[in-house]
N, C-alpha and C positions, 0 to 999 in steps of 0.2 A: 545436089543431094536431094533425094526424095524424102517426103515426109508422109506420115499416115494422117489423112485428113479427118478420119474418124476420131482422132485424139484431140482435135480442136473443135469445140462446140460451135454450132452455126451462129450463135449470137456474138461470138468473138470475131470482130471485123478487123482489129488491128493488133499488132504485136509491138513490143519495144525491145530494142537491143541496147544494153548498157555495157560499155567497155571501160575497163580501168587500166590506165596507161602509166607505165613507169618511165620517168625521164632520168637518165644517168648523165650527170654533168649539168653545167650551167647553160642557160638558153643561148647565150652568145658564143659558146665554144663548141658548136657542132655536136650537140648531145645525141645520145642514143635513145630511141623510143621503143618500148616493148609493151605488148598487151599482156597484162598480169592476170586478167580474168575477164571473161565475157559471158553474158547470160541473156537469153531471150525469154520473155514472159508476156502474158496478155496485157493489153493496154486499152483504155477506154477512149483514146483519142489518137490523132495523127498530127505530125508536125512537118512543115515543108522543108525544114533544114535541120541539120544536126546541131546540137548544142553541147558546149563543153564547159567544164569548171576550170578554175585556176589551179595551177600546180601548188601543192603544199608539201613541205619537206617531210620526207619519210625518215631520213637519217643520213649519217656520213659513214661510208664504208670504203676502206682501201684508198683513203684520201680523195674520194669522190662523193659529192653530194647527190643523193637520190631523192626524187620527188614523185608524187602521185597525183593524178587527176582523173576525171571521168568524162566520158562522152555518151550522150543519150540520143538515140534515133527512134522515132515512133512513126510507123507507116502501116500500109496494108500488109496482110499476111505474106503474100507472095514476095513483096519487096524485102521485108526483113529476113525471111528465110533465104532469099537469094543472096543478100549481103552476107549472111552467116556462112553460106556455102562458099562464096567467093573468098572470104577471109580464110576459111579452113584449108583452101587449096593454095594459098600463098599470095592472093591479090592484095594490093595495098588498100587501106581504108578509103582514101579519096577516090581511087579508081572504082571501088565497089559501090560507093555512093553515087558517083557519076553514072554508072551503068544502070542504076535503078531510079534515076531522075531526082535524087535528093541533093539539095544544095550543100556544098562543103566550103562555101566562101569564108565562113567565120572560123574555120580550122586553120591554125597557123603552122601546123606540122602534119606529117603523114606517118603512118605506122603500118607494119605488117605483122601478121601472126607468125610466131616462130614455128618452123616445121619440126617434125619429129614426133607428132602425136599420133595416137591410134584411135579410131572411132569405137565408141561403145554404143550398141544398138538400143532401141527403145526398151525401157524397163520401168518397173514400178519402184519408186524411191520414197522412203519415209524419213525425210531429212530432219524435220523438227520433232519427230517422235510421235505425232498424233495427227499428221496431215499427209495424205497420200499425194504423190505427184507422178505424172508421166514424164520421163526424162530420157534424153540422149545427149551425148557430149563427145567432144574430141579430148582425149586424155593426154595431157603433156607428161611424158614419161620421166623427164628430168627437169622439174620446175626450178631446181637450183640454178639452171643456166640463165634464168631471168636476171640474175645478179652477176653474170659473167662480165668482168671488166678487163679490157685490153687482152682478151683471149684467155684470161685466167679466172677460175672460180675463187670466191672469197674463202678465207680461212674458215674452218668449221665453226668456230665460236662466233665470228662475225656473221656467217651465213645463217646460223640458228637465230641470232638476234634479228637479222633482217627479215627472215621468214615469219618470226613471231610478230614483229611490228606490222608487217603487211597483213597478216591474218587478222589482227585486231582492227585495222583500218577497214578491211573488207567486211568484217562482221558489222561494224558500225554503219557501213554504207548500204548493206544489203539485208541485214537481219538474219543471214545464214550463219550457222555456228562454225565459222572458219577456225577460230582459235581453240576449239575443243575437239569436235568430232568430224568436221567437214574438210577433208584433205583434198580440195579441188583447186588449189592455186595453179594458175596457168591454163586451166581448161576453158574451152568454149562450149557452152551447154544450152540446152532448151529445157525449161521447166514449165509444165502446164498442170494445174490442179484440176482434176476431172470433175470434182464435186463442188466447184465454186463458180460464181458468176464473174463478170469482168472486173468487178470491184473487190473481189476477194471475199464476198459474203457466202457462207456455206449454204448449199442447197439441200442439206440434210439436217433435220431437227430431231433431237431425242429428248424425251422427258419421262418422268415416272410419277404415277399416282402415289401420293403420300400414304394413303391408308391401305390400299390393296397391293402396292408394290408392282402393279402392272406396268410393263415397259411399252412405250410407244415410240415408233420411228416414222417420221413423215418425210417423204421425198417430194421436192418441188417438181412441178411439171416441166420446168426449164431443164431439169436433169433427165427426166424419163421420156419426154416427147420423142417419138421416132423409134422407141424401143419396143420389141415384141414381148419381152418378159422382164420382170424385175425379180431378182432373188435376193433375199436378206438372210444372213446368218446372225443370230443373236445368241451370244454365249454369256451366261450369268455365273459369277463366282460368289458363293455365300459361305461363310464359316470355313473358308480355306478349301472348299471343294467346289467343283463345277456342278451346279444344280440344274442348269438348263443349257443345252447346246442344240439348237434347232434351226432348220432351214424353212423359210416361208417364201412362197412365190405368188405373183399376181400379174395379170396383164394390165398395164397402165392405160388410162384413157387420155387422149390428147387434151391439153390445157386444163388438166385436173391433177391435183396433188394426190399421191398414193400413200396410204397409211397402213402400217402393220402394228399389231398389238399382241403381247403375250403376257399372261399372268405369271406371278411368282409367289410362292408360299412364304419366302423369306426376303428380308431387305437385302439387296445385293451389296457386296463389297466393290465389285467392278462389273461393268457391262462392256463386252467387246462386240462391235458391230462391223460386219462386212457386207458390202452391197455389190452385186454383179448386174450388169445390163446385157441382155441378149438382143442382138440385131442380126436378122437373118440367121446364119449359123455361127456367128462370132459371139463369144462370151467374154466380157471385159470386167475386171475388177475396177470399180470407180470410187469406192469409199472404204476406208479402214480407220476405225477410231476406238479408243478405250476410254470409258468414263468411270471415274472412281468416286465412291461415296464414303462419307464419314459415318462410321458405325459407333465410334466412341470418342467422346471429347474429354480430355483431361485438362483441368485448369488448376492453377495454384494461387493461393492467397498468401501474401508475405508481408512481413513488417520489415522495412528497410531501416537499419540503424544509421546513425550519422557516420559520415566518412572519417576514417582515421588515417592520419599521416604519420609515418615514423621516419626517424633519421638515424643513421648508423654510419660507422666509419667505412664499412665496405661499400655502401651506396655512394658515399662521398668520393671514394676511390674510383668507382665506376663512372661517376659523373665527370670527374677530372680527366678521365682518359677518352671522353667522347667529344666529337666536334660540337661547336656552339649550337648549330641548328638542330642537334639531336638531344641536347641536354634535358629538354622537357619530358623526354621519355622516362627519365629517372623519377620525375615527380609523379607521373602516371603509375609507374610500377610500384612506387613506395606508398601507395594508398590502397585502402580496402574499405569496402562498404558491405558489411555483413547483413545477411537476411535470416529471418526465421520464417519458414513457410510450411504450409500444409497443402496437400494435393487432394483433389476431388475428381471423381470420374462420373461422367454422364453417358449412359449406354442407351442407344436407340432401342425402342421397343421392337419385339418380334425377332431379335437375333436368335440364331439356332442354339438349342440347349447345349450342344456339344462344345460350344465355345467356352463353357464354364469350367471345363477340365483345365487344370493347371499344367504347365509345362513340366515334364519330368525328366526329359533329356535335354540338357543344356548344350548348345553348340560350342565347339572348340573355336575360340576366336583367333584370328591371325595376329601376328606380332605387330606392334606399333612402336617402332624404334625412333629415337631422336638423337640428333647430334648438335652440339653447341660449341662454337669456336672459342679459343682462348682470347681473352681481352676484347679489343675492338677490331673487327674485321673490316678493313678499308674497302675491300673488294665487294663485299655483300652489304656494307653499311649496317652491320649488325653487331650489337653487344652481346657476347655470349652469356654474361651474367643476367642481363635483363631478359633475354630470350628464354633462358632457363626458368627464371622467376615467373614469367608469363605462362610458360608451359605448366609449371607446378601449380599456379593459381587456377588455371583452367581445368587441370585434371582433378584437383581436390575440391572444386566448387560443389557444394551440396553433398559431399561424401558423408556416408554414415559411419565410416571408420577409416582410420589411417594408421599404418604402422611403418616406422622408419628405423632401420638398423644402421647406425652411423657412428663409428668409434670416435670421431672427432667432432661430435655435435657441440656447437657453441653459439656465439652471438649471431653469425650470419644465418645459420640454420634456424635459430629462434625467430629471426626476421621473416623467414619464409613461412613459418607457422603462423606468425602474427598477421601476415598479409593474405592468408587463405581463409576461405569461408567453409570450414569443416563443420558439419552438423552433428557429428557424434564424437566418440572418443578418439584422441590422437595419442598413440603410444610411441614413445621413443626408447630405443635400447642403445646405450652408449657406454663408453669406458673412460671416465674422467681422469683416472690416475695413470694413463699412458705416459711413458717417458718420451715418446716421439711426438712431433708436430705433424700437421697434414702433409708437409713436404718431406717427411722422414728425417728431419733434423732432430737433434736431441733437445727436449724441452728444458728450458732454464727455470721455469716456474715451479713452485712447490706442487706437490701432488694434489692438494686440495683446492688450488686456485681455479681450475677449470669448473669444478662443481660450484664453488662460491660465486663465480661470475655468472653462471647460468641462473642460479637461484636469485642473485641480486637483480638481474635483468627482469626476471618475472615479477619480483616484489616491487620494483620501482616503476613498473608499467602495468598497473592493474586494468586500465582501460583496454590494453592490447590483449592481455592474456586472461583477464577475469571471466570472460564469457566462453573461453575455450576449455573443453574437457580434456585437458592436457595431463598426461602421465609420463614421467621420465624415470626410467629404470637404469641403474648403473651397475655394470659388470665390475666386480672388484679385481684388484691386481694391477700392476704396472707393466707387465709383459702383455703383448698383443693377444687378445682372445677373440676379438671380433675383426675379421678380415674384410668380408664383403659388405657392400652397402646395398641394402634392400629397401624397396618402397612398395607397400601393399595398400591399395585403395579399394574400399568396399562401397558399393552404391545401394540405393534404396531398392532397386529391382533384383537384388541378389547377386549381381555381377561382382567379381573381384578381379582387379587388374594388378599384376605384379611386375615390378621393374627392377633391374640391376643397374647400379650407377658405377661408372668407372672411377669417379672421385667422390670425396666427401663433399657435402653441401658447403662446409666451411671454406674450402679452397677450390670449389668447382669453377672451372674456366679461368682461374687466376693465372696459372702458368701453363696448363695443358688443356686441350679440348675435353669436353665432357660427352661421353657416349652413354646413352640410356637404352638398355636393351629390354624389350618386352619379354617376359617369361611366359611361355605357353602354358595352357591349362594343365596338362599332365604333369609337367615339371613343377608348376606352382604348388600343386597339392603336396609334393614331396618337400619342397622348401618350407612351406608353412608348418609341416610336421616337425621339421628340424628346429624352426624358431620356437615352437611351442615347448620343446624340451629345453632349449637354451634359456628361455625367459622364466624358468621355474623360480617362483618367489623365494625358495630356499637358497638359490644360487645367486640372485641379484638383489640389490638394494633399491627400493623405491625412494628416490630423493625428492620427488615432487608428485603430488596427487591433487587434482583439482578439488576433490571433496574436502581436503584438509583446510582449504581457505575459509570454510564456513565456521571453523572452530573459533570460539571467543577468545579475546586477548585478555591477559591478566594485568596488562599495564594500566587499566583504567580503574583500579581499585580505589585510588585516592581522588575524590571529587571536590574536596575543599582545600584550598591553598593555605589558608590561615585559620586554623581551628579556633584559636583564642579569639580572634576578631569575630568569628561567626558566633561564638558563645556570647560575646557582648551584644551583638545584634539581637540574638534570641532573648536576652535578658531585659531588653528595653520594653517600655510600654507599647502596646499595639492598639490601634495603628500608630505608626511613627508620626509625631506632629512635626511642624516646621523646625522647631528648636532642636529636636532630636536629629533631624536630617542634617541640620547645620553641623552638629557635632560629628555625625557620621562622615560628612564631607571633609571636615577638618582632620579627622583621624586617618582618612584615606590619603590625604595629601601630606600628612606629617611624616609618615614612615611606611616602609613596606607597601608602597603604593600599588605596585603591580599585583602582588598577592591579594591585597584588600579589594581592588577593583574586581578581580576574579571571584573573591568570596562574596562580595556584595551582589554580584550577578547571580550566584548560586542561591543567596538568600531571597532575592526578588523572584526567582523562579518557583519558590515554594511557599509564597504567601497568596492570599485570596486575590481574585481579580479586582475587586473594588479597592483594596489597599494598594495593589500594584499600580492602578491608574492614578490614584492621588499621589503616590510616591514619585511616579514619573513626572507628573506635572510640577510638583514642588521642587524636586531635585533638578529638573531641567531648567527651571527658572533661576535657581541658585547658581548653577554652573554657568548659565548665560552671562552672569555678571562677574564671573571669576576666571580671568584669562589663564591662570595657573591650572585650574581644573580642566579647562578645554584642552590645554596642551598635554595634560596628563592622559586624558582620554585618547587624543590623537596618537600619542606616543605608544600607549597600550595597544591600539589597533594596528598601527603601522609597523611596530617593531616586535611586539611579543606574540604575534600570530604564529611565529615559528618556534615559540617556547614549548616546552613539554606540557602535556596534559597534567592538571586541569586548566592551566593558564592559556596555553595555545593548542594548536592542532597536532603537534608532533607526538607520536606515540599513541594517537587516538585512532582506533581502527574504523570508526564510522558508525558505531551502534546508534541507531536512531537518527542518523544524519541523512537529510534529504537534499540531494543536489539538484537545484532548479536550473542549473546551467545559465544563470543570469549573466555571469561575466562574459560569456561569448558575445553578447550584444555590444560590449564596449569596443570591440574591434571593427564594428560597422560604422559606416558614414551615416549622416543624418537621414539620407533618402533610403538607406537600407533598414534603418531602425523604424522609420515611420512607414510601416507596411501593415496591411490588415492582418498578416500572420502573427504580428506581435501585440495586437491590441488586447489580447486576452491575458498577457503576462501579469499585469497588475491585479486583475480579478483573482487570479489563482495563486498569488504570491504567498499568502498566509496559510494555504491549505497544507496541513501535515508537516510544516517546517518546524522541526524540533530536534535539538541535540544538546548534550550536556556540557557544551563549552559555553556555559551561561555568562561568564564574564565578558566574552567577546560580543555575544548577542546584545546584552544590556548596555555595554559601552557604546555600541552603535546607536541604540535607542536614545540614550541620554545625549549623545553628541548631536543627533538630529534635532532633538527638542531644544538644545541649547543654542546651536548656531548652524544655520543653513550653509553659510559660506565656508565654514570650517569642515562641514560634512563634504561639500563639493571638493574642497582642497584635498581631503583625505582620499576621496574616491579617485582623484586625478593621480595622486602618488601611487596608489595601488595599481591603477591601470597601466601607468608607465612601466612598472616592474613586470606586470603580467604579460604585456604584449611582447616583451623582449625574450620570453621563454619560448624556445623552439621545440622542446620535447613535450611530453604529456603534461599539460597544465593542470588537469583535473585532480591530480594526486598531490599537488603542492598546497602548502598552507596559505600562500598568497591568493590562490584561486578560491579557497574555502572562506577566507575572511572577506574577500570581495563579494562572493556570493551572499554571505551573511549581511554585509552592509547594504547591498542592493535590495535584498529581501526586506530588511527593516525600513528602507526608504519607501518601497512600495506599500508596506504595511501602514506607514505613516499617512500615505495618501488615502488608503482604503478607510482608515479609522479617523481621519480628519485631524491629525496633529502634525502635519508637515510644515505648517507656518508659511514662510515665503520661499521655501525651497524651490518650487516650480518656477517662480518668477526669476530667481537668480540663475537658474539653469537656462532659461529661455534667452537670457542676454549674455550668456557666457561666450567666450571667444572660440571654444572648441565645438565643432559641429556635432560630435557624438554626444556632448553634454547637452546641447540644445535639442538633440534628438530625444534624450531621456526626458527633458522638460516637456517637449511636445507630446510624448507618449503619456505623460501625466495629464496634460491638458485634454487629450482625447478622452481619457477616463473620466475626467470631471465634466466634460461636455455632455455626458449621458444624464446628468442631473438637469431636469427641465428648468430649474430656477437659476442655473449657472449662466452668467453672461460671458461668453467666450471672447467677444470683440476686443476689450481692453488688453486681454492677455495675448491674443493673437498679434496685436500690434507691437508686442515686445520683440517679435522676430523681425529682423532687419531686411530680409530679402523677400521679393515676391515669390520666388521659386519655393522657398521653404514654407511660406504661408499657404500657397496653393497646394503643395504636396500634403500638408496637414489637413486642409479642408477636404481634399479629395479622399483621403483615408477615412475621414469621419463620414463622408457621404456614403461610401461603399462598405462601411463596417456593419456588423450585424446588430449593433446596439439599437434598442427600440425607443428610448426616451429622448433621443437627440432631436433638437428642433432643426430639422433639415432645411426648412424654408429660410431660416436665418443664415444657415451656412451657405445656401445657394446665393443669397444676396451678397454675402461677403465675397464669395468666389467671383461673382460677376464684376464687382468693383476691382478685385485684384487683377483679373485677366484684362480688364479695360486698361489698367495702368501698366501692364506688362507689354513687351513688344509683340508685333504681329507673329513673328516666327515662333515665339513661345506658345501663342494661342493655338497655332497649327500643331505643334509638337504635343501639346497637352491633349487635344482631342484624339490624336493617334494613340497615345498611351491609354486613354480611357477605352477606346474601341478594342485595343489589343488585350485588355485585362479580362480575366475570367470572372466577370461580374454578371449578375442577372440582367437579361436584356431589357427588362422594364426600367431598371435603374439607369442603364446607359441611355435609354430613350428619354427618360425624365431629365437627365443631365443635359442632353443636347437641347431639349425644349426650353429649359430654364436658363441655361448659360449661353448657348450659341445662337439660338433664334433671336434673342434681344440684341446680341452683338451684330448680327447680320442686319436686323431692322434699323439699327442706329447707324449703319454704314461703316462700322468699325471693321467688319470682315466682309469679304466679297464671296458671294455664293459660288461663283464659277471657280475661283481659285481654290476655295475650300474643297469643292468636289474633286477637282483635279489632284489636290494634295492627298486626299483619302485614296483615290484610285491608284495613283502612282506608287503610294507607299504600301498599300494593303492588297492590291490585286494579285500579285505573284504569290503572296503568302496564302491567299484564300483558294487559289485554283490548283495549287500543287497537289500531287496525288495523296499526300497525307497532310492536310492543312493543320498548321500549328494553331491558328486562330479560327473562330467561328465565322463563316461567311454571312450569317444572318445579321451580325453587327454592322458589316459594311452595307448590306442592303438597307437596313434601317437608317443608317447615317446618310446615305446618298438620297434616300427618299425624303427624309425630313429636311435636309438642306435644300433640296430642289434646285440644284445648280445645273450647269451644263454637264452633259455626259460625253463630251467629245473625247476626253481621255479614255473613257471606258470603251468607246467605239474603236479608237486607235489600237488599244491593247487587245481587244477582242479580235479585230481583223488580223493583227499580227499573229496571235495564237492560232487562229484558223489556218493561216498560211503555213505556219510551222508544222501543224498537224498534218496538213495535206502533203508536205514534203516528207514527213516521217512515213506516211502511208505509202507514198510513191517509192520510197527506198526499199520497202519490203518486197523481196522477190517472191517469196511464198508467204501467204498470209494464213495465220491460224488464230483461234480465239485469243490465245495468250498475247501474241505480239501485237495484234490489232487493238486489243483492250489496253495494253500498255501504251501504245502510241497515242491513243485517244483519251487517256485518263484525265489529262488536264482539260481537254475540250469538253469532256463529259461533266466535269465540275463547273466549267464555265456555263454550259447549258443550264444547269440547275440555278446558278447565280443569276443569269439573265432572266430566266423565267420568273424568279421572285421579284427582280427589279421591275420588269415590265408589268407585272401584276399590280405593283404598289405605286410606281412612279406616276405622277400626275399626267404628263404629256410626253411620252417617249418619242424620239425623232424617227422619221421613216428610215434613216440610215441604220439606226440601231435595230429596228425591226427587221430590216433586210439582212443584216449580219446574223441575227438570231435564226432567220429562216435558212440561211446557208449552213449554219452550224447543225441545225436539225437535219438538213438534207445530207450533209456529210456523214453524220452518225447513222442515219437510216441506211445510207448506201452500204456501209460496212456491217450492218446488222446489229448495231448496239441500241438496245431499248425498243426494238420493234419486233413484230411477229414475222415469221417466214412468209 
């Protein structure tokens, strides 16, 4: 086979041939070997012998196992092209290698290229979309014959699977898009990038002046040497039109780069560059690229609400029908985290004025249909219900309006709405009095039950539906008036998508598949007109409107439970002296105790602050010595929170009620409670907390003042009930009383009347309770006169004491005596085991703390431990490197690399582990680069992303580390060389 020597630049001395070999059958059973793909590309080195990889399993087809391996040959141009030609005409691989003097001793098998291909002549190929290649190849006309077994082709389904799997493997091995657009399986081909050097670095550089928008194109002399003329076509698109399309020519000088420049009045959206070289009378295209520019940036700021989980019968049914390993999909699908966001646009200066014109002709969009199977599809491993739910959530996310017409709208459909993030109104049109069910059977329930069920679900789950602008309109009558199921979704940019559903949401995919058909724009206009007439307010009843929930309730009119007792309290001399308070306590315990505790709370809420304080103190002391009074308070709190207003929370809509969400913390462990995100809770506990369930609030206050242990016991009983609730806790009275008790506990800490509550919490047997005690201790530690040590010793484990001290150190409190905490921490870590000391420093370096605080922590805690011989520098350095290295050099680091740099430099131990990991990453990057048949900016940058991060990491370590080894310096030089070789971080 002849080849055009002008297509291979003079500096290319070697080529590589990579062959991918299929093995059909086991090695010991006379398997069949076939060349699945072969490619010739430039190489920067030669090898004396062919090298091969081990076979890895591709799959099992027609009771045969099929494996894939690769063989690499690197040699002079003539040898590689000779081997390529020999293979293409039917010579075996070993024979071809032997003919050109390349050893094949380490190849354990021989293989021939299957005949039946046709040659494709030299041509220009743009395989990666932005990188030109000179290409020629032998095209295998029937690549499916690669999988012919015993003379027969595979069945179509198996064949498709085998070809897809092979495509993915070839893409991974070559970087070519086999699994998307590159249908070259079975071919033998040659690919040469005319505008790259042997390392894949581009010989053409393009840049733009930021102010003048002038475009510059620079050609390396390695590309232009020997050419008589260089011609460049620069085409600029701005504002949707071509503003410049020009040809520039110049005679290049040997060993000098050639530069072309062209001014532009407007900032370009895209720049297309073509370059031709003229040698003698031949003109060849050597470069084709398109560069896109950002003209407008849109960014959104959003507030993410807490994640909401819902449970319903239909989700339980779906979960029950799924395999065990797929059940977690239900948990994911049954949660929603809503956001409230706003978008902002940043437009580059200088954009053409005509871009300000708004679009007046909106394009007709293609249909976007969907199909969801009934129940659980074993073949596709898909749950129709969950897939439909995910589709619904994705489609309605951020929607500015949603309309659903569904005659059988009920609990399942409500769940869909609850799990969506709709930003505007959601209007439902249904018919609750239908006599038939979703499966066309006769409904046995009363005509009003469906409506009642819908309204009950909304009322019982305010956290799910309270923030949704939901409107439900009901078509009257029991005979069917709504036949079709329509879904309209409006978006912020003015688009509206319309869909028709084959089933109702209530029974979708339960017994039959669900087909969703996109309604095209012309038809959608007509359907929306029909709906507008159908939903006439005079013809339908609005059974729920989100604006109605703001109306005040009439059930709060009575705020005093025992009016006669309140009159007696008012008639007493004020302020109430101890004798009067004794009488009040006796009256409360004598009869109508529940009503009178509530009434006394209302009375306390309406006296002066000074009188309130003295009453608290005296009454708290009296109750402390009266077991009957303590039990009465506990009973009132634990049993009557569910009583009707004004005694309990039932029937109270929440006017003036501020939910601090304190009860949520009771479900955390000690280590989750003691976190810097929670140190502000006590500070803010009393701000704005006010509601007219005064009896509950002041019963909590008096219980805290009277008995710390009984307060803790009441909190435990409330928590036990609370954690067992699996639905929306926040609407329950148990949640509200728990919130009230915790708020009063935190208030007692802020205002200094908590007694020995903290101490008793710190020694409790429940870790969550110790966590609350530790949270109080952190608050008190902000007082410079407070001695934390004796209280810290109440915690029985090193782990809990160290966690508490760490949280204090990294809190934002200003008055904490951190030096004292550091001394305590040093002693605690000394007494803990070595492995804990290593784990602790990793946690500190992984934390998002100020670097100065992390540095101070290591100096004050770990340097003394190293100096005392408690910790080994070298082991500590290796621990940090092995645990944090991979996290820091990945393409999107989860943690900051400067923390690792600081830690290693302060510890000043051996960097052998860093050397080993750096060397390993360098070799892995070299392998990734070698696998790329065609290199462009994107795939080279992706292959080198981790190495680029490592370069940055090593540069900082070498700059700060006292005495880096020559080995590490050498590795750093190799990394720099590799990145320079592929054009990352260097000039042309």
